[in-house]
N, C-alpha and C positions, 0 to 999 in steps of 0.2 A: 840289607843295610838301608836301602832306600825306604823300604816298607816300615822299618823301625823308626826312621826319622819322621816320616809322615804321621805315624801313630803317636809319637811323642808330641809332635806339633799339634795334633788334634787334641790330645789330652790337655796341653797348655791352653789351647783355645777354650776348651770346656771349663777349665779351672778359672780362666780369666772371666768367662761369661758368668760363671757361678758367683764369683766375688762381686761382679758388677750388679747382678740381680739381687744379691744379698744386701749390699750397701744401699741399693735403690729402695729396697723394701724397708730397711731400717730408717733411711732418710724420710721415706713417705710416712712411716709410722710417727716419726718425730714431728713432721709437718702437720699430720692429722692431729696429733696431741697438742701442738702449738696452736693450731687453728681452733681446736675445741676449747683450749684455755682462753684464747682471745675472745671467742664467741661467748664463753661463760663470763669473762670479765666485762664485756660490752653489755651483756644481759644484766649482770649485777649492777653495773653503773646506771643503766637505764631504769632498773627497778628502784635504785636509791634516789635517782632524780625524780621519779614519779612520787615516791614517798615524801621527799622534801617538798615538792610542789603541793601535794595534798595537805601536808602539815602547815605550810604557809597559808594555804587557802582557809583551813580551819581557824588558824590564829586571826586572820583578817576578819573572818566571819564573826568570831567571838568579839573582836575589838569593836566593830561597827554595831553589832547587835546590842552590846552593852550601852552604847550611847542612845540607841533607838529606844531601848526599854526604859531608860531614865528620862525619855522625852526631850533629849537635847539634839537628836539627829533625825531629820526627816529629809530624805533625798536619795541620791544614787552615788555609787562609788565604783571605781575600777582601779586595779593595780596590775601593772605589767612588769616583767623582768626579762631582760635580753630580748626585747621585742615581742614577747609572748604574754598574752593576758593570763594571769594566774588567779585573778579574783575579780568578780563583778557582781553587784547585787543592788537591790532597791529596797527602800524602807519607808513605809508610811503613805501619806496621801498627797496627791497633786491638788486636790480640793477638799478641804476638811468638811465644809458644809454639805457637799454632795456625797461625802465618803467615797470619793473616786480615787482609787489606789494608783500609785505611781507604777511605771514599768521602765525597763532599761532604755527605751526610746523616748521617754518624756523629755521635752525641751525646757531648759532653764535659762534665765537671763544670766550672763556671765559677769556682769559688772566690769571691773577693771582688768580681768583676764582678757577682755576685748583688746586691750592695748597691744598685745602681742601681734594681733592681726594688722592693726594700723601700722605698727613698726615694720612688719615684713612687706606690706604694700608699699610703704615709702622706699624701702631698700630695693624692691623690684624696679621702681622708677629710677633709682640711682643706678642700678645695674644697666638699665636701658639708656642711661645718660640723658634722661629727660629732666632730671633735677640734680642738684649737687648738695651735699650735706652742709656746705658753707653758704648756701643761698639764704638770704634774709627774707623775712616775711614780706617786706616791701616789694620784692620781685613779683609776688602774687597778689598782694593787696597794697597798692602804692600809698593809700591814705592811712595805713596803719600807724598809729601815733607812737608806738614803742619801738625804738631803733636798736640795731646791733644784736637782734635775736635771730640766730640761725636755726635751720632745721635740726642740726646736731644738738643744740641747746634745748629745743623743744622735746626731742626724744629723751634727753637725759634729765629732764626736769630741772633745768638750770636757767629758765627764761626769766623767772621772777614775776611772771604775770599774776594778776589777782585771780581768785577762783570765780569762774563765771556763775556758779550757783548762787552767789551772794549779790549779784548786781543785775540779774535778768528780770526782776519783777516789773520793771518799766516797759519791757517789751509787750507783755500781756498782763496787765494788772489784775484781770479777772481770772487768769490762769485756766482758761476753759479749753484751749486747744494747744497742741504741741508746737513748740518753736523748733527752729533748725539751726545748724551751725553758722550759717551766713547771717542770721539775725543776731546771734551772739557777737560775731565779729563786727557787725554794724554798730552794735551797742558799745563795744570797746572803742570804736572809732569816734562815735558821737559823744559818749559820756566821759571817756578818758579816766576811768577810776584809777586811783593811786596803785602803782605796782608795789609788790612786796619787797623786791630787791632789784638792783641793777643786774643786767644780764651776766651770767657766769660768776656771780659773786658767791653763791652757795647753792646747794641742793635744796629744792623746795618742791615737794610732790605737787604736780600741777595737772589737773584735769583739763584746764583751759588749753594747755599746750597741745594735748592730743586731739581736741576738737578742731584746732587750727590745722593740724596735720591732716585730718580727714578732709577738711575743706580744700587743702592744697592738692590732695589726691584727686578730688573732683575737678578742680581747675585744670590740672595737667592732663588727666585722662579723658576729660570731657564726658565723664560718666558719673552717675550718682554713686555715692560711696557704696551703697548696698549692691549695686550692679557690678561695680569693679571687683569687690570681694567675691561675689558669686562666680564671676567669670574667670578670675585669676587665682583664686585660692580654693573656694568651696568645691566647685565642680571638678577641677583637676585632681583633688584629693578624695573625690567621691564622698564628700561630707553632705549627704542628702538630707540630713535633719538639722542643718545649720542655716541661719538666716539673720538678717537685721530686720527688726519689727517694722512693718509698714502699716500705719494706722488706717490707710484706705483699704487694707486687706485683712483687718483684724478679725473679721468674722470667718475668714477662710482657714485660719490656722488651727491645726489639730494637735492634740496631745501636748499641750503647753501647761506647765505647772503654774499655779497661782502663788504669788509671793505673799508671805505673811510676816507681820511684825511680831513683837513679843506676844506670846499667847497665840490666840487664833484670830487676831485682828488682821483683816485683809488689807494689803497695801493697795491703796486706791490709785487712780490715774494721777500722774504728775506731768505738768506741762513741759518739764525738762526731759521727758521720755524720748522726745524727738531728736534730741542732741546726741550725736553718735561719735565714735572714734575713741572716746574714753570709756565707753560702755556700749550697750545696745545690741550686742550679739546674743542670740539664743542658740543653744547647742545641747548635745547629749554627751555622756561620758565616752561612748564608743566613737563618736565623731571627733572628739578631742584626742582620743587615742590615735586616730588616723592623722590628725594634725601633727601630733608629736612625732610619729614615725615618718610622715611625709616631709617634714622639715629637713630631714637628714638624707633625703633621697635625691637631691638636686632636681626634683621635679618642678618645684615652683620657684626655687631660688638657689643660686650657686652657694655651696657651703662656705666658700671663701668670703662671699659677701655677707652671709649669715653670721660669720664670725664677728663682724663689726658689732652686732647686737649683744654679743657676750663679752666684749672687751672694753667698750666705752665706759669710762669711769664717772659715775655720778652717785654721790652719797652725802649724807649729813656728817658733820664732824664726829658725832658721838656714835653713829651707827656702825655696827660690825658688818652689815650687809652692803654689798655694792649694788649699783643699778646700771644696767646696760640700756638697750633700746627695747623697752617693753618687758624686760625680765629683771627680777632681782636675783642676786646670786651670792653665795658664800662658800667658804672652804671648810671641809670637815677636818678632824684631827689628823687624818691620814693625808690631807692635801687634795682630796677629791672635790670636784666642783659640783655644787647643787644649784640648779636654776629653778626658780619658782615665781609664782605670783598669786596673790589672793584678790578676790573681788567682792564687792557688795553693792547692791542697789535695790531699794524698796522691797525688803524681805528676802531677797535672794543673796546667797553667799556661795562663793566658789573658791576652789584651791587647785592649782595645778603645779606639781613638782616633777622636775626632770633630773634624772641622775645620769650624767654624761658617760661615765666609765663603762656602763653596760646597757645603755639606752633603756633604763627602767623609768617608770612613771607612776605617780599617784594622782588620781583625778577624783575630786569630790565636788558634788553639786548639791546645794541645799535650797529649799524654798521656805525656810522658817528661820528668821533672824533670832539669834540669841548670843550669849557670851562664849559659847563653845569655840575654843581655838585648838586646833589639832597640833600636837607636838610632833615635829618631824622625826625626832629620835624614836618615837614609838613605831614608826614605819620602818626605820632602819634596823631596829632590833629584830623585826620579823624577817626582813629581806636579807639581812647579813648577820645571822645569829652568832657567828663565830668571829666577827670582825668588830671589835669594840672601838676601833679608830674611825669607823663610819658613824661618827657622832659629831654634833656641833661643838 
């Protein structure tokens, strides 16, 4: 009787063990199958992603090559999506006379794209509580004859100040050597040219405002503007090919593009080349990509502070685009925000577009001035082929 009980108990144990092993095997097979399916799905997704990136790369290549072949584009271009470079290339010459070809590390004058750097430098000083956005120009230049103009109004192009380009001839009538920002400010103080509008009356794009901002940075930091940007922006972001042109070192610079006006007419020296803040920075597409990515890393400025540059309201009544601190911006049909700025100076033209929702960017540098204006929608059609609401 006892033997029978133990034998039955043993059979039950074996039966139980069998079912445990059986269901474990079935479960394991299912898991293997699921894992294999997951691996297959991941592999397919990666393959599709690679195919999409290759397709976008080819489309951008075709796009820029078309302009190069019809002789309207001479320069470099870079496109990134979700923080990853998906296209970059160079087209044409950095010096037409020497037939010296461009490369991806050729430096170009940025023109007004330089204003972004001036803006961030100002916001760094605001963050450090060394200046306030409501400070007036008289705090830094007591004899300045135009009153009630704050740093905020300078950043938003609402100062109403006259354009310095039109009244600086008296500083150097022969125009044989570069003048600087402080000479322009001294001319404003001594000559008092008529301003265009009273402060904050309306938006009026002002290069003069940004050269005053650069001078304020020098006053407060006790450093030359070029040194301040190098130490506080270029070096922290490893922008090794970016600088402000120094005429005393002009023979030391390498791999710089020559600027050309219409045709192959070389843009000669201009005595206003020494005025900076509104222009003056030389850079490459890859360094500007570092700038784009670095802005949102909290490395050189807190994102909360940076937000001020993207929310301040400055625009003309008829304009659809808004102006922050050194950035223009607008909304697409879907409500996504596009930040951008273009630049021009003496044969150089530049364009930098930032798409906030997926940290994408389009960076274009040219050294041959012409009437070519890139349509933002052309880029969006390639980057977001299935999203028609990503249009202006």
